[in-house]
N, C-alpha and C positions, 0 to 999 in steps of 0.2 A: 504494500500500500504506500509506503514512504517513497519507494523508488518511482512509482507511477506519479506521485505528487511532485517529486523534486527533479527528476532527470532532465526535464526540458527547461529548467530555470537556471539563470546565472547563479554562480556561487553565493553572491551577497544576498540573494533573495531566498536561499534555501532554509536558513534558520527560521525566519518568521513562518514560512510555509510549513515547515516540519512541525512547529508548535501548533499551528492551526489545524493540521491534519490529526495530530495527536489528540487535540481537544475533541474533534469530531469522533474519533475512534472511542474515546472515553465515553462520550454521550451515547454512542451506539451500543457499547457494552452494557451500560446501565439499563437501557431499554430492553436489550436482549435478555439479560439476566432476570429482570423484573418479570418478563413474559414467561420465562422458564419457571420462575417461582409461582406465578399464578396457575400455570398448568399443573404443576406438581401439587400445589395446595389443594386442588380439587380432589386428587387421589387420597390425600390424607383426610380430608373432610368426609369422603365416602366411608372410610374405615371408621372414623369417629362416630358416625351415625349408628354403627352397629355395636358400639361399646357402652352405650347408655351412660355417658358422662365420664367414663374411665379414660385416662390419657392414652393416646396412641403412642405405642412404643416404637421408636424409629432408630435403627442402627445405621451408622454411617462410618466410612473408612477414609482416612486421610482428611486433608482440609480442602473443602470446595466452597469457600465462603468469600467474604469481601477482602480477605488477605490475598486470595488468589485472583480475584476479578475486581470489579469496581462496584461498590455500594451493596450488592446483593450476593453475588456468587452464583453457583449453579445448584448443586445438591442442597446446600444450606438455604438458598433462596426459597426453595419449596417449604422448608421448615419455618423460615422467618415469616413468609406470607401467611401460612396457616396459623402460626402463633398470633400474628397481628390481627387476624380475623376472629380470634377468640376460640380457636379449636384447641381443646386440651391435649397436650402432647408432652412427651419426655424423650430425650435423645440419649442413646447409648453411643458414646464416641470411642471408637477403637484407638488405642494409644498410637498405632501405626509406627512401629519400630522399623528401621533404626533412627529415623529423624524425628520421631515423636510428633508428627503433625497433628495427631489427635489432641495434644495439649493445646495447640493453636485453635483447633475447633472448639475445645472446651472454653478457652478464653473468649473467643468470639461469641459463643452462645451466652456466656455470662454477661457480656457487655450488652447483649440484646434482651436479657431477662428471660431466656429460654431455659426451663428446667432440664438438667442434663447430668450424666454420670460418666466419668472416664473409666473405661474397662481395658483389661489386657487384650492383646490381639487374639489370644487363644480362648477367650471366654465366650465369644459370639456364638459359636456352634452349640455349646451347652445351653446358653440362654434361649436359643431358638428351639431346641429340643424340649425345653421346659415350658414352652409357650409364652415366653416373656418378650418376644419380638413380633410386632405386627407387620412391619415391612422394612426393607433396606433401601436406602437411596445413597448412591455414590456418584462422584463426578467421573470424568474421563480425560485422559491426555490425548488420546487419538482413537477414532472409531473407523473401522474399515467398512466398505460398502456392503459386506454381508452381515453387518451388525455386531461383529466381534469388537470388544471394547478393551483398550489398554488403560489401566489405572495403577495406582500405587501398589507395590508388592503386597500380597495378602488378600487382595480383592477377590481373586479367583476362588480361594478357599471359602470366603464368606458366601460367594454365589453357590458353591457346591452345597454348603450347609443349608442355605436358604431353599435350594431346590429339593433337598432331602426332607425338609420339614414343611414344605408347602408355604413358605414365606415369600411374598412378592419381592422381587429384586429389580429395582429400577436404576437406570443410569441417566443422569441429568447432564445435558450438554448443549452448547450452541452449535448451529450449523457449521461454523468455522472449524469445529473440532473434527468433522468428518473428512477423511482423506479420500477424495473421489478417485485417486489414482491407485488405491490399494483395494484389491478385491477379497483379501483374506487377512485376518488378524495375525496369522502366523508370520506374515511378512513385516510386521511392525518391529523396527529395531528396538532392542531393550538395552538401556544404559546400564553398564556395570560400574558402580561407584566404589570408592576407596574402602579398604578394609577397616580403617580406623573408625568409621561410623558404626561398625558392628562391635568392634573390640573395646570401644571406649564410650562413655556417656558424659554429657555435659549437663550440669544442673546448678541450682542455686544452693550454696552452702549455708550453714547456720549463721554465718557472719554477714550474709547478704551478698557476698561475692559469687562469681561464677567459677565453678571448679570442674576439672576434667578427671574422670576416674576410670582406670582400667578395670574391665570386668572379666578378663580371660587371661590365661597364662601368656607370658611374653612370647613364647614360640608358637602360639596358635595362629593359624591362618583363617581367613574368613572369606566367604562369597557374599557379594552384596548387589544382587540385581535390584534395580530401583523400581521396576514395574513388572506386572504380569498381564496376560490377556485373558479376559473372560469370554468364552464362546457365546455366540448369540443364543444358543439353545438354553442357556441358563439365565437369560435376561428376560424378565417379564415384559418390559417395555422401555423405550427411549423417550425421555422427557425433554422436549426441545422448545424453543421460542415459538414454534409453529404448531405445537400440539404434542400429543403422545401417540406413539406408533409402536407396533411390534418391532423387535430387533431383527432386521433382515432387509434384503434388497427391496422387497415390495413396500415395506413400511417406509423406508427412506425415500423411495421414488414418489410415494404419495405425498410426503411432506415437502420434498424438494424436487418437483417435476422438472425444473430447469436443468437438473443434472441427469435426468432420465433413468 
């Protein structure tokens, strides 16, 4: 987008033009994420009507809120919009190791006044089996045209657990996250991050400072894939700014006919 806006301009005009386009992109993102939220909030409200006033229990993985986007986010936009509409709900936020983005989600939810609980990554499946999760909503880094969705590592395991326990599993995303050049999620490249993120943790010490702590023997190696791919067959639906559709080519073609 920036290249299109700037390539034909003389160098001294590119700075102001870049800021102008950035502002436009920002406003577009706000509108897009707000629309995603409205569409997802309808799904949450439908479940709430069946619970006779009990809060809807929503599990999410990684951070897909206004830290990642502008003002609303994607998966969290659905939660914020439902909460603001008065729908009783409670969020179970996975810690999302090793970068602990779930703690960012917990912070965001707290800032918005949304009831929430931080849980370990391995707790979600057990909670689903115990009937303590009504639906899962996650974001996505990239979605292939067959509906496969890449998200933070651990998402695939949550989708498997949701499928086994008949818990709806939704992926919230803007149309810009769909890679129309990829026909299969297996072709999505997965970033391998550094070992230190797994072997050490950072946190606030009792004196208020930030400390780094080793949690494994010095000679231990680690693998650290940053993302995994959830196949479309495990996804109940894709929540987009244009509506909700089944994960797959037909559903995406209905929402985005310009891409066929």
